[in-house]
C-alpha positions in Angstrom: -7.0 15.9 -15.2 -7.5 12.4 -14.5 -11.2 10.3 -14.6 -12.3 9.5 -10.8 -13.1 6.1 -10.7 -16.3 5.3 -8.6 -16.0 1.6 -8.8 -14.1 -1.4 -10.2 -16.0 -4.4 -11.4 -14.4 -7.6 -10.8 -15.4 -11.3 -12.2 -13.4 -13.7 -11.6 -13.4 -17.0 -13.5 -12.6 -20.5 -11.6 -12.0 -23.5 -14.3 -11.4 -27.3 -13.9 -11.8 -27.1 -10.3 -14.5 -29.2 -8.0 -17.9 -28.2 -8.2 -18.5 -29.1 -4.8 -16.1 -25.9 -3.1 -18.8 -23.5 -5.3 -22.1 -25.4 -4.1 -21.3 -25.2 0.2 -20.1 -21.5 -0.1 -16.3 -22.4 0.6 -15.4 -20.4 -2.7 -17.5 -16.9 -1.9 -15.6 -17.5 1.6 -12.1 -17.8 0.4 -13.0 -14.7 -2.1 -14.1 -12.8 0.7 -11.4 -13.9 2.9 -8.5 -12.8 0.0 -10.4 -9.7 -0.2 -10.7 -8.3 3.2 -6.8 -9.1 3.6 -6.5 -6.8 0.4 -8.2 -4.0 2.8 -11.1 -4.3 0.1 -14.5 -2.5 0.9 -17.3 -4.1 -1.5 -20.5 -2.1 -2.9 -23.3 -3.7 -0.6 -20.6 -6.0 0.9 -22.3 -8.4 -2.3 -20.1 -11.0 -3.6 -22.4 -13.2 -6.7 -21.2 -16.6 -7.6 -22.8 -18.3 -10.6 -21.7 -21.7 -11.5 -22.0 -23.2 -15.4 -21.0 -26.7 -16.4 -17.5 -25.7 -17.0 -16.7 -22.6 -15.4 -17.9 -20.7 -12.0 -17.9 -17.0 -11.9 -17.7 -14.9 -8.9 -18.5 -11.2 -9.3 -18.4 -8.1 -7.0 -17.9 -4.1 -7.1 -14.8 -2.8 -5.0 -15.2 0.9 -3.7 -13.4 3.3 -1.4 -10.0 5.2 -1.6 -8.1 1.7 -2.5 -10.3 0.1 -4.9 -7.7 0.9 -7.8 -4.7 -0.8 -5.5 -7.0 -4.0 -4.7 -7.7 -4.5 -8.7 -4.1 -4.4 -9.6 -3.2 -7.0 -6.5 -6.2 -8.9 -8.0 -4.7 -9.1 -11.4 -1.0 -10.1 -10.0 -3.0 -12.8 -7.8 -4.7 -14.4 -11.1 -1.5 -14.2 -12.9 0.2 -16.2 -10.2 -2.8 -18.5 -10.2 -3.2 -19.0 -14.0 0.2 -20.8 -14.0 -1.2 -23.6 -11.7 -5.1 -23.5 -11.4 -6.4 -21.8 -14.6 -8.1 -18.5 -12.1 -8.9 -16.2 -15.3 -9.6 -12.6 -14.7 -12.6 -11.9 -16.9 -11.9 -11.0 -20.0 -13.4 -11.8 -23.8 -15.4 -15.0 -24.1 -12.5 -15.7 -26.9 -10.1 -15.2 -24.5 -11.6 -17.4 -21.8 -11.6 -20.3 -24.2 -7.7 -20.0 -24.5 -7.4 -21.1 -21.0 -9.0 -24.7 -21.9 
């Protein structure tokens, strides 16, 4: 019997980007717009952005009947973006270091 999935936790890491887009809310808006286009429903409609000197993380929980499909599409987008902007889906710290 399949295991039910309550929510999909997502953490996106953005490296090598200009920090001004993180501090003025533009990154959060762009992520939210992308999620809306995918039909994602977020737990408490919450997106958290944490900025560090070398990376900015955007975290959220996808809920609803299409949560697994949304997570799959995000992985596909990350794979495409990785080729040009080093957008990485959260991995272990060792794997993140490989993207430097």
